[in-house]
KOLLUMZA-594464 format. One record per residue (C-alpha): residue number from 1; residue in one letter; x, y, z. Coordinates in nm, 4 decimals. Last residue first. Example, Ala and Ser with C-alpha at 12.3 -4.5 7.8 and 13.67 -1.06 7.14 Angstrom:
<sites>
k  r  X  Y  Z
2  s  1.3670  -0.1060  0.7140
1  a  1.2300  -0.4500  0.7800
</sites>
This chain:
<sites>
k  r  X  Y  Z
562  e  3.4944  -1.1970  12.3066
561  i  3.4538  -1.4943  12.5331
560  e  3.5418  -1.4853  12.8971
559  p  3.3380  -1.7785  13.0191
558  s  3.0102  -1.7133  13.1997
557  y  2.9072  -2.0844  13.2074
556  h  2.5334  -2.0864  13.1414
555  s  2.4652  -1.7336  13.0144
554  q  2.7991  -1.7001  12.8385
553  l  2.7749  -2.0416  12.6763
552  y  2.4232  -1.9744  12.5475
551  l  2.5173  -1.6314  12.4160
550  l  2.8190  -1.7813  12.2372
549  h  2.6005  -2.0511  12.0778
548  k  2.3586  -1.7910  11.9429
547  d  2.6506  -1.5911  11.8052
546  r  2.7856  -1.9055  11.6302
545  y  2.4461  -1.9825  11.4759
544  k  2.4236  -1.6272  11.3443
543  k  2.7820  -1.6490  11.2154
542  f  2.7075  -1.9861  11.0581
541  e  2.4312  -1.8238  10.8555
540  s  2.6761  -1.5570  10.7340
539  k  2.9278  -1.8286  10.6391
538  k  2.6866  -1.9723  10.3868
537  l  2.7699  -2.3427  10.3431
536  g  2.4182  -2.4853  10.3117
535  n  2.1407  -2.3604  10.5379
534  k  1.9145  -2.6642  10.5855
533  r  2.1602  -2.9466  10.5184
532  i  2.4297  -2.7638  10.7164
531  f  2.1932  -2.7221  11.0135
530  s  2.1020  -3.0908  11.0026
529  g  2.4731  -3.1766  11.0209
528  i  2.5097  -2.9461  11.3213
527  r  2.2442  -3.1573  11.4923
526  e  2.4019  -3.4928  11.3980
525  s  2.7491  -3.3745  11.4988
524  g  2.6296  -3.3179  11.8523
523  i  2.5268  -3.0091  12.0466
522  y  2.5607  -2.9181  12.4106
521  h  2.7285  -3.2132  12.5850
520  p  2.9433  -3.2829  12.2800
519  l  3.0648  -2.9213  12.2495
518  v  3.0863  -2.8452  11.8764
517  v  3.2661  -2.5229  11.7910
516  y  3.1372  -2.3071  11.5072
515  s  3.2873  -2.0653  11.2571
514  a  3.6295  -2.0905  11.4235
513  g  3.8216  -1.7601  11.4123
512  l  4.0997  -1.7845  11.6714
511  t  3.8750  -1.6276  11.9368
510  y  3.6157  -1.8969  11.8670
509  l  3.8824  -2.1626  11.9204
508  e  3.9867  -2.0034  12.2515
507  a  3.6293  -1.9892  12.3817
506  a  3.5640  -2.3498  12.2794
505  e  3.8692  -2.4626  12.4781
504  q  3.7468  -2.2714  12.7826
503  v  3.3971  -2.4175  12.7423
502  s  3.5414  -2.7676  12.7534
501  d  3.5892  -3.0765  12.5374
500  a  3.6116  -2.8959  12.2029
499  h  3.5264  -2.9882  11.8439
498  l  3.5784  -2.7790  11.5292
497  i  3.3703  -2.6443  11.2412
496  v  3.5479  -2.4108  10.9978
495  v  3.3474  -2.2394  10.7199
494  a  3.5987  -2.1156  10.4652
493  e  3.6448  -1.7457  10.3847
492  p  3.9662  -1.7148  10.5898
491  n  4.1501  -1.9586  10.3604
490  i  4.5296  -1.9578  10.3999
489  d  4.5881  -1.7689  10.7255
488  a  4.2608  -1.8133  10.9140
487  m  4.2665  -2.1750  10.7946
486  l  4.6122  -2.2322  10.9438
485  k  4.5302  -2.0656  11.2756
484  s  4.2081  -2.2608  11.3282
483  l  4.3655  -2.5901  11.2146
482  f  4.6554  -2.5476  11.4617
481  v  4.4145  -2.4670  11.7459
480  n  4.2151  -2.7769  11.6491
479  t  4.5267  -2.9943  11.6710
478  e  4.6279  -2.8469  12.0074
477  h  4.2780  -2.9169  12.1448
476  t  4.2764  -3.2872  12.0663
475  s  3.9049  -3.3648  12.0225
474  i  3.9228  -3.4585  11.6543
473  t  3.5827  -3.4301  11.4859
472  s  3.7292  -3.1625  11.2598
471  v  3.5182  -3.0111  10.9823
470  i  3.6461  -2.7787  10.7089
469  l  3.3965  -2.6327  10.4620
468  k  3.4409  -2.4241  10.1467
467  a  3.7805  -2.5606  10.0445
466  t  4.0203  -2.3416  9.8435
465  a  4.3334  -2.3344  10.0641
464  a  4.2356  -2.6645  10.2283
463  g  4.2681  -2.8471  9.8944
462  a  4.4031  -3.1881  9.9964
461  e  4.7528  -3.0782  9.8875
460  i  4.7249  -2.7778  10.1187
459  l  4.6271  -3.0049  10.4061
458  l  4.9080  -3.2503  10.3363
457  e  5.1716  -2.9756  10.3329
456  s  5.0250  -2.8272  10.6551
455  d  5.0656  -3.1538  10.8459
454  t  4.8766  -3.0875  11.1705
453  a  4.5788  -3.3007  11.0643
452  d  4.8153  -3.5995  11.0292
451  g  4.7855  -3.8356  10.7372
450  y  4.6084  -4.1015  10.5362
449  l  4.3923  -3.9422  10.2715
448  y  4.0370  -4.0466  10.1946
447  p  3.7657  -4.0733  9.9313
446  f  3.4986  -4.3133  10.0680
445  k  3.4849  -4.6507  9.8894
444  h  3.3196  -4.8198  10.1894
443  n  3.6026  -5.0747  10.2163
442  e  3.8604  -4.7972  10.1778
441  l  3.7014  -4.5912  10.4529
440  i  3.7004  -4.8907  10.6864
439  e  4.0664  -4.9697  10.6067
438  i  4.1593  -4.6061  10.6659
437  v  3.9889  -4.6305  11.0047
436  a  4.2104  -4.9264  11.1012
435  p  4.5196  -4.7400  10.9737
434  d  4.4401  -4.4497  11.2123
433  y  4.5620  -4.1047  11.1042
432  d  4.2543  -3.9783  10.9255
431  i  4.1714  -3.7333  10.6491
430  v  3.8307  -3.7708  10.4828
429  v  3.7768  -3.6131  10.1404
428  y  3.4919  -3.4286  9.9740
427  r  3.3733  -3.3259  9.6294
426  k  3.0210  -3.1815  9.6401
425  g  2.6821  -3.3517  9.6091
424  l  2.5360  -3.1845  9.9178
423  s  2.3697  -3.5120  10.0244
422  q  2.7075  -3.6867  10.0168
421  f  2.8614  -3.4263  10.2449
420  v  2.5690  -3.4545  10.4897
419  k  2.6046  -3.8329  10.5080
418  l  2.9775  -3.7849  10.5572
417  f  2.9086  -3.5496  10.8472
416  d  2.7163  -3.8203  11.0297
415  h  2.9982  -4.0727  10.9639
414  g  3.2441  -3.8358  11.1314
413  g  3.0666  -3.8507  11.4629
412  k  3.3706  -3.9652  11.6576
411  q  3.5136  -4.2327  11.4241
410  y  3.5927  -4.0378  11.1113
409  g  3.8609  -3.7807  11.1852
408  f  3.9319  -3.4662  10.9853
407  l  3.6634  -3.3949  10.7250
406  i  3.7303  -3.1785  10.4202
405  l  3.4638  -3.0338  10.1891
404  e  3.5430  -2.8579  9.8612
403  s  3.8012  -3.1184  9.7675
402  r  4.0614  -3.0320  9.5070
401  q  4.0577  -3.2061  9.1706
400  r  4.2853  -2.9487  9.0161
399  t  4.1500  -2.8165  8.6909
398  e  4.3476  -2.9283  8.3892
397  h  4.0724  -3.1262  8.2275
396  e  4.1561  -3.1461  7.8613
395  g  3.9283  -3.2222  7.5722
394  r  4.1344  -3.2684  7.2600
393  v  4.1827  -2.9720  7.0309
392  k  3.9986  -2.8854  6.7107
391  r  4.1427  -2.5836  6.5360
390  k  4.4878  -2.7235  6.5979
389  e  4.7247  -2.5248  6.8166
388  f  5.0878  -2.4335  6.7542
387  i  4.9987  -2.1354  6.5311
386  s  4.7896  -2.0036  6.8218
385  l  5.1124  -1.9185  7.0057
384  p  5.1071  -1.5761  6.8369
383  t  4.7902  -1.4824  7.0324
382  k  4.8809  -1.6132  7.3797
381  l  5.2308  -1.4637  7.3916
380  l  5.1698  -1.2100  7.6733
379  t  4.9327  -1.4386  7.8652
378  y  5.1786  -1.7268  7.8220
377  i  5.4573  -1.5195  7.9789
376  k  5.2359  -1.4477  8.2810
375  e  5.1504  -1.8161  8.3248
374  s  5.5109  -1.9268  8.2682
373  y  5.6462  -1.7005  8.5457
372  i  5.7878  -1.9770  8.7663
371  i  5.8763  -2.1993  8.4701
370  l  6.0473  -1.9233  8.2694
369  y  6.2363  -1.7963  8.5753
368  s  6.3766  -2.1415  8.6470
367  s  6.4402  -2.1835  8.2731
366  i  6.6857  -1.8919  8.2700
365  t  6.8935  -2.0174  8.5635
364  i  6.8915  -2.3799  8.4472
363  t  6.9873  -2.2634  8.0975
362  v  7.2881  -2.0619  8.2213
361  l  7.4108  -2.3263  8.4674
360  a  7.3797  -2.6143  8.2217
359  v  7.5318  -2.4122  7.9374
358  m  7.8326  -2.3314  8.1572
357  t  7.8844  -2.6956  8.2493
356  t  7.8383  -2.8109  7.8896
355  i  8.0989  -2.5641  7.7576
354  s  8.3519  -2.6575  8.0280
353  v  8.3077  -3.0307  7.9563
352  l  8.3399  -2.9577  7.5844
351  n  8.6793  -2.7926  7.6406
350  s  8.8011  -3.0988  7.8276
349  s  8.8028  -3.2774  7.4912
348  i  8.6037  -3.5862  7.3950
347  l  8.6482  -3.9638  7.3740
346  g  8.9363  -4.0036  7.6211
345  n  8.7410  -4.2227  7.8632
344  r  8.7476  -3.9483  8.1280
343  n  8.6203  -3.6991  7.8697
342  g  8.3238  -3.9195  7.7820
341  v  8.2536  -3.9800  8.1509
340  i  8.2541  -3.6024  8.2115
339  v  8.0387  -3.5471  7.9004
338  f  7.7635  -3.7847  8.0190
337  v  7.7786  -3.6795  8.3838
336  l  7.7233  -3.3175  8.2805
335  s  7.4390  -3.4125  8.0462
334  f  7.2881  -3.6195  8.3293
333  e  7.2442  -3.2956  8.5265
332  s  7.0141  -3.2145  8.2394
331  i  6.9904  -2.9291  7.9971
330  q  6.7365  -2.6482  8.0172
329  a  6.4128  -2.5474  7.8441
328  m  6.2020  -2.8562  7.9275
327  t  5.9627  -2.6765  8.1648
326  v  5.8897  -2.4152  7.8974
325  a  5.7737  -2.6817  7.6520
324  t  5.5153  -2.8216  7.8954
323  k  5.3792  -2.4735  7.9675
322  f  5.3593  -2.3941  7.5962
321  s  5.1942  -2.7214  7.4949
320  t  4.9367  -2.6963  7.7747
319  r  4.8512  -2.3370  7.6784
318  k  4.8530  -2.4058  7.3041
317  t  4.5968  -2.6802  7.3548
316  y  4.6915  -3.0400  7.2805
315  g  4.5873  -3.2066  6.9555
314  m  4.8792  -3.4361  6.8743
313  i  5.0037  -3.1913  6.6083
312  g  5.0125  -2.9184  6.8743
311  m  5.2100  -3.1467  7.1065
310  i  5.4807  -3.1994  6.8435
309  f  5.4979  -2.8293  6.7495
308  m  5.5072  -2.7188  7.1129
307  i  5.7928  -2.9653  7.1788
306  l  5.9872  -2.8322  6.8794
305  l  5.9379  -2.4723  6.9845
304  p  6.0581  -2.5606  7.3372
303  k  6.3790  -2.7236  7.2007
302  i  6.4576  -2.4443  6.9541
301  v  6.4322  -2.1493  7.1951
300  i  6.5915  -2.2116  7.5376
299  v  6.7951  -2.5229  7.4502
298  i  6.9058  -2.4272  7.0989
297  g  6.9699  -2.0652  7.1975
296  t  7.1743  -2.1751  7.4994
295  a  7.3840  -2.4015  7.2778
294  v  7.4568  -2.1178  7.0347
293  l  7.5501  -1.8796  7.3152
292  i  7.7703  -2.1350  7.4946
291  a  7.9472  -2.2303  7.1700
290  p  8.0227  -1.8632  7.0953
289  v  8.1480  -1.8046  7.4568
288  i  8.3933  -2.0976  7.4546
287  s  8.7132  -1.9041  7.3766
286  g  8.6383  -1.6264  7.6262
285  f  8.5968  -1.8639  7.9223
284  d  8.9473  -2.0085  7.8986
283  q  8.9288  -2.0758  8.2751
282  f  8.6117  -1.9402  8.4349
281  t  8.5248  -2.2417  8.6482
280  l  8.1825  -2.3745  8.7398
279  r  8.1626  -2.7129  8.9032
278  t  8.0952  -2.5605  9.2464
277  g  7.7523  -2.4426  9.1267
276  l  7.6265  -2.7969  9.0732
275  a  7.7470  -2.8968  9.4211
274  i  7.5386  -2.6097  9.5620
273  f  7.2402  -2.7369  9.3661
272  f  7.2840  -3.0874  9.5067
271  v  7.3396  -2.9578  9.8623
270  v  7.0051  -2.7770  9.8420
269  i  6.8519  -3.1042  9.7235
268  f  6.9896  -3.2728  10.0383
267  f  6.8144  -3.0275  10.2699
266  d  6.4882  -3.0216  10.0753
265  r  6.4636  -3.3999  10.0654
264  l  6.4905  -3.4299  10.4436
263  p  6.2148  -3.1694  10.4855
262  r  6.0026  -3.3489  10.2211
261  l  6.0317  -3.7027  10.3605
260  r  5.7540  -3.6859  10.6218
259  a  5.5055  -3.5188  10.3856
258  s  5.5720  -3.7672  10.1070
257  i  5.5314  -4.0655  10.3418
256  e  5.2029  -3.9179  10.4695
255  h  5.0763  -3.8742  10.1162
254  t  5.1733  -4.2353  10.0355
253  y  4.9692  -4.3735  10.3259
252  p  4.6765  -4.5234  10.1348
251  l  4.8913  -4.7357  9.9006
250  s  4.8397  -4.7026  9.5235
249  a  5.1598  -4.5050  9.4617
248  l  5.3863  -4.7573  9.6367
247  a  5.5331  -4.9137  9.3194
246  v  5.5429  -4.5675  9.1590
245  g  5.7740  -4.4487  9.4395
244  a  6.0235  -4.7290  9.3850
243  l  5.9923  -4.6614  9.0107
242  l  6.1119  -4.3031  9.0649
241  a  6.3973  -4.4073  9.2945
240  g  6.5266  -4.6642  9.0458
239  i  6.4952  -4.4330  8.7455
238  e  6.6801  -4.1515  8.9234
237  i  6.9540  -4.3849  9.0521
236  s  7.0466  -4.4484  8.6901
235  f  7.0408  -4.7963  8.5416
234  g  7.3237  -5.0492  8.5255
233  a  7.1842  -5.3318  8.7412
232  r  7.3663  -5.2009  9.0489
231  e  7.2041  -4.8628  8.9929
230  f  6.8644  -5.0322  8.9792
229  l  6.9299  -5.2178  9.3037
228  a  7.0587  -4.9018  9.4745
227  a  6.7451  -4.7091  9.3751
226  s  6.5274  -4.9891  9.5139
225  g  6.7131  -4.9896  9.8455
224  f  6.7054  -4.6106  9.8720
223  g  6.3294  -4.5913  9.8222
222  w  6.2281  -4.8996  10.0213
221  g  6.4628  -4.8350  10.3121
220  l  6.3733  -4.4658  10.3302
219  a  6.0002  -4.5386  10.3172
218  f  6.0269  -4.8192  10.5757
217  l  6.2235  -4.5936  10.8101
216  f  5.9581  -4.3202  10.7937
215  l  5.6689  -4.5651  10.8304
214  v  5.8375  -4.7341  11.1280
213  e  5.8907  -4.3964  11.2981
212  q  5.5344  -4.2887  11.2260
211  s  5.3985  -4.6056  11.3830
210  g  5.0750  -4.7767  11.2770
209  a  5.1595  -4.7172  10.9111
208  i  5.3860  -5.0186  10.8652
207  q  5.2206  -5.2781  11.0910
206  k  4.8673  -5.1627  11.0105
205  s  4.9360  -5.1464  10.6373
204  l  5.0865  -5.4957  10.6139
203  k  4.8108  -5.6383  10.3907
202  p  4.8469  -5.3398  10.1550
201  l  5.2233  -5.4185  10.1379
200  v  5.1816  -5.7615  9.9773
199  f  4.9553  -5.7136  9.6739
198  n  5.0179  -5.3767  9.5062
197  g  5.3625  -5.2783  9.6375
196  i  5.4921  -5.6353  9.6340
195  l  5.3779  -5.6813  9.2741
194  i  5.5223  -5.3446  9.1674
193  l  5.8601  -5.4145  9.3293
192  p  5.8667  -5.7709  9.1915
191  l  5.8057  -5.6345  8.8377
190  a  6.0660  -5.3553  8.8555
189  i  6.3679  -5.5669  8.9533
188  s  6.3439  -5.8461  8.6941
187  l  6.2171  -5.5907  8.4414
186  g  6.5299  -5.3783  8.4772
185  k  6.7608  -5.6781  8.4555
184  l  6.5891  -5.7897  8.1363
183  a  6.6217  -5.4424  7.9863
182  l  6.9957  -5.4373  8.0665
181  l  7.0391  -5.7840  7.9140
180  g  6.8704  -5.6654  7.5957
179  l  7.1024  -5.3635  7.5799
178  e  7.4038  -5.5867  7.6305
177  s  7.2747  -5.8175  7.3552
176  p  7.2497  -5.5174  7.1218
175  s  7.6308  -5.4886  7.1440
174  f  7.8932  -5.2593  7.2913
173  s  8.2632  -5.3316  7.3219
172  g  8.5850  -5.1313  7.3522
171  t  8.6217  -5.1623  7.7286
170  n  8.6313  -4.7868  7.7809
169  q  8.3813  -4.7491  7.4994
168  s  8.1365  -4.9471  7.7133
167  t  8.0953  -4.6493  7.9455
166  v  7.9856  -4.4280  7.6557
165  f  7.7285  -4.6834  7.5331
164  l  7.5907  -4.7434  7.8818
163  l  7.5636  -4.3658  7.9266
162  a  7.3574  -4.3393  7.6089
161  i  7.1320  -4.6289  7.7145
160  t  7.0763  -4.4722  8.0583
159  a  7.0054  -4.1365  7.8957
158  l  6.7420  -4.2973  7.6734
157  v  6.5663  -4.4365  7.9831
156  d  6.6000  -4.1012  8.1591
155  q  6.4577  -3.9228  7.8547
154  v  6.1473  -4.1427  7.8555
153  i  6.0974  -4.0727  8.2279
152  l  6.1485  -3.7013  8.1640
151  m  5.8830  -3.7065  7.8926
150  g  5.6348  -3.8576  8.1378
149  t  5.7139  -3.5954  8.4020
148  s  5.6603  -3.3171  8.1486
147  v  5.3294  -3.4690  8.0388
146  k  5.2134  -3.4973  8.4016
145  g  5.3110  -3.1374  8.4772
144  y  5.1335  -3.0179  8.1616
143  l  4.8173  -3.1935  8.2768
142  r  4.8379  -3.0509  8.6287
141  n  4.9422  -3.3031  8.8933
140  q  5.3007  -3.1717  8.9252
139  e  5.1580  -2.8234  8.9725
138  k  5.2129  -2.7606  9.3453
137  l  5.4439  -2.4678  9.2520
136  d  5.7209  -2.6109  9.4723
135  s  5.6591  -2.9591  9.3275
134  l  5.6702  -2.8282  8.9723
133  l  5.9942  -2.6446  9.0585
132  k  6.1562  -2.9555  9.2078
131  l  6.0287  -3.1773  8.9259
130  i  6.1724  -2.9536  8.6563
129  i  6.5085  -2.8851  8.8214
128  i  6.5761  -3.2474  8.9216
127  t  6.4686  -3.4087  8.5953
126  s  6.6851  -3.1711  8.3961
125  s  6.6251  -3.1855  8.0227
124  f  6.8067  -3.3996  7.7654
123  s  6.8773  -3.3009  7.4042
122  l  7.1667  -3.0619  7.4742
121  a  7.4017  -3.3371  7.5982
120  v  7.3245  -3.5599  7.2986
119  g  7.4138  -3.2890  7.0475
118  f  7.7387  -3.1841  7.2201
117  f  7.8391  -3.5494  7.2535
116  i  7.7990  -3.5914  6.8773
115  s  7.9802  -3.2637  6.8071
114  d  8.2700  -3.3607  7.0355
113  m  8.3016  -3.6895  6.8463
112  r  8.3110  -3.5216  6.5033
111  n  8.5443  -3.2322  6.5937
110  l  8.4030  -2.9001  6.7087
109  g  8.4456  -2.6090  6.4658
108  l  8.1286  -2.4164  6.5501
107  l  7.9697  -2.5456  6.2287
106  s  8.0280  -2.9033  6.3510
105  g  7.8645  -2.8220  6.6820
104  s  7.5619  -2.6777  6.5028
103  g  7.5222  -2.9999  6.3041
102  w  7.5312  -3.2071  6.6236
101  a  7.2918  -2.9591  6.7868
100  f  7.0343  -3.0188  6.5136
99  l  7.0828  -3.3984  6.5161
98  t  7.0591  -3.4241  6.8966
97  i  6.7629  -3.1836  6.9005
96  l  6.5839  -3.4031  6.6450
95  v  6.6459  -3.7338  6.8254
94  v  6.5675  -3.6092  7.1765
93  q  6.2501  -3.4267  7.0656
92  v  6.1211  -3.7229  6.8662
91  l  6.1717  -3.9679  7.1553
90  g  6.0213  -3.7497  7.4295
89  g  5.7243  -3.6416  7.2194
88  l  5.6402  -3.9970  7.1136
87  t  5.6795  -4.1452  7.4605
86  a  5.5329  -3.8563  7.6595
85  v  5.2526  -3.7938  7.4085
84  k  5.1456  -4.1588  7.4144
83  g  5.1884  -4.2241  7.7862
82  v  5.0058  -3.9115  7.9054
81  e  4.6759  -4.0554  8.0325
80  k  4.7963  -4.4151  8.0665
79  i  5.0876  -4.3078  8.2887
78  v  4.8540  -4.0926  8.4981
77  k  4.6017  -4.3759  8.5343
76  p  4.8807  -4.6230  8.6233
75  n  4.9825  -4.4089  8.9225
74  l  5.2211  -4.1244  8.9923
73  g  5.2311  -3.9243  9.3160
72  l  5.4587  -4.1679  9.4963
71  g  5.6972  -4.1470  9.2020
70  i  5.7497  -3.7755  9.2675
69  i  5.8466  -3.8589  9.6264
68  f  6.0988  -4.1204  9.5077
67  l  6.2400  -3.8792  9.2478
66  l  6.3039  -3.6110  9.5094
65  l  6.4480  -3.8564  9.7632
64  a  6.6879  -4.0113  9.5095
63  i  6.8102  -3.6709  9.3875
62  g  6.8664  -3.5517  9.7448
61  i  7.0645  -3.8664  9.8293
60  t  7.2775  -3.8038  9.5191
59  s  7.3463  -3.4489  9.6441
58  f  7.4758  -3.5864  9.9736
57  v  7.7021  -3.8345  9.7949
56  e  7.8372  -3.5541  9.5722
55  i  7.9158  -3.3419  9.8781
54  t  8.1055  -3.6349  10.0272
53  e  8.3081  -3.6798  9.7080
52  t  8.3885  -3.3072  9.6860
51  s  8.5463  -3.2924  10.0319
50  k  8.7471  -2.9723  9.9694
49  v  8.4734  -2.7171  9.9091
48  l  8.5759  -2.3786  10.0493
47  h  8.7320  -2.2507  9.7265
46  l  8.6338  -1.8895  9.7984
45  v  8.5721  -1.7740  9.4380
44  s  8.6070  -1.9909  9.1249
43  p  8.7022  -2.3073  9.3156
42  g  8.3599  -2.3377  9.4789
41  v  8.2083  -2.1657  9.7833
40  i  8.0868  -1.8676  9.5783
39  i  7.9853  -2.0729  9.2702
38  g  7.7980  -2.3217  9.4887
37  t  7.6193  -2.0391  9.6684
36  l  7.5131  -1.9004  9.3292
35  i  7.3659  -2.2431  9.2499
34  h  7.1704  -2.2325  9.5770
33  g  7.0536  -1.8760  9.5108
32  i  6.9310  -1.9683  9.1632
31  i  6.7344  -2.2543  9.3172
30  l  6.5855  -2.0069  9.5642
29  p  6.3984  -1.8350  9.2816
28  q  6.4080  -1.4531  9.3227
27  k  6.1772  -1.2421  9.5383
26  l  6.4613  -0.9981  9.6252
25  s  6.4104  -1.0700  9.9957
24  r  6.3966  -1.4425  9.9213
23  m  6.7175  -1.4195  9.7216
22  i  6.8891  -1.2374  10.0132
21  i  6.7640  -1.4937  10.2656
20  a  6.8771  -1.7783  10.0362
19  i  7.2257  -1.6213  10.0043
18  g  7.2612  -1.6165  10.3829
17  a  7.1329  -1.9713  10.4188
16  g  7.3724  -2.0956  10.1513
15  v  7.6686  -1.9277  10.3208
14  a  7.5713  -2.1022  10.6465
13  i  7.5165  -2.4309  10.4609
12  i  7.8660  -2.4103  10.3114
11  l  8.0191  -2.3213  10.6476
10  s  7.8489  -2.6153  10.8190
9  l  7.9600  -2.8519  10.5420
8  e  8.3231  -2.7419  10.5778
7  a  8.3164  -2.7536  10.9580
6  f  8.1674  -3.1041  10.9526
5  l  8.4172  -3.2212  10.6904
4  n  8.7123  -3.0750  10.8841
3  q  8.5928  -3.2375  11.2047
2  h  8.5656  -3.5809  11.0387
1  m  8.9052  -3.5451  10.8675
</sites>
């Protein structure tokens, strides 16, 4: 059994890798490729998937990791910023789409219970799809990304209540007291998590963050443990994992946790999408085509229009309303669970399960393209979309708060550069790996990120791709080589100042494109800081300074520098 499972999973991943390469070559969303892989390896084509339960477990792990990482990026300020529109918009959209789809189901000839399930299934959007694509696009912190995330949280709470109702039908009882008990259980878990995250864990920073292995294990234990507790209490794993991340959002090492977990998340999320594709079957397909078309129209057209209308009334710009609405144009993985449980309990027909599965795959495919190309689509529809915008809209700040100046390492001369940064009056951030240094930065109220200078995900999130000045006081040559290559690739216009311990190291860094290399015995951070104050961030001035330094090194040490 063990060997069969390993061979099965290996074959699935191999097929997935091949499809992913093809999709990448065709410049198509990889999510579509993963779902296509599921269809190929599923019962409709090759029927390679035998251990469905194991595959489902793997996909659940991916869901938990994705939601946990998203939670790490949320904080009370975000919740406060979008709480009103997320709550009101999420509730109104779910109720109205449920009613509209319910009526449409009745017109299609579905019986009363099938129509109700049909309506509820179409009202929810996919947490996994939306957050994965927002994360890939690095737009989860844009205003529309925050609103979308808030609406998804509201939907997940409503989905939990709906699933509780369906499950209770198996026992024949459901009462408001059960709902009250569920809320009490949720609070009894959530409050301790938030209190521990805000008051206990900050005091244990050195013990947790001092070792990357300990930090990694702690993150997994906290995220999975919290998700399991919430599931045990009757909630979804998604809610548990998300709140586990929110509880840690204020800690200084959340970015490092996110960076360490992403590769693991990506693997299991791929399995999730493959598992989604395996559910597709083409039995009796012709008879359900009308229902699929109607449902797809409701999800792709009616639902986004409704969200734009609600957000327009609340004073949001047409651009924010449109991009938020586009993200919600698919049905949820919960919708599949919802109808499967309903069918298992004898409440609805198997036909509805087939309809919902097909609608999920079709809308997920279409919405993936809509989200990825939303900016281009908005440009084309900008004028007619004005009907969804008030004349007077609320002030919105959608620009990314990226840092223009980034400093790696604080202890070895970093404080001199910080004085220069502050005098320039530009946004800056310090990135350091030492928990003791992070504590100093926090005490002095300096903006900082805890993480490794060789973590490309962290650097891009910090704003390295648009920064004007990058300074590394780190003396590790391999790290500076990495920074040189990365900046030459993603931001060749930036001024890059690095440190070296020898002329040979300086020569290599210059060859790789460094604007200036500080050699402690030749020039210190204080002197280069004075140069920045005098000349600003003009790369042409740094080139003159760099050439002068090269001449000095050649005349004194004769290194082979080109």
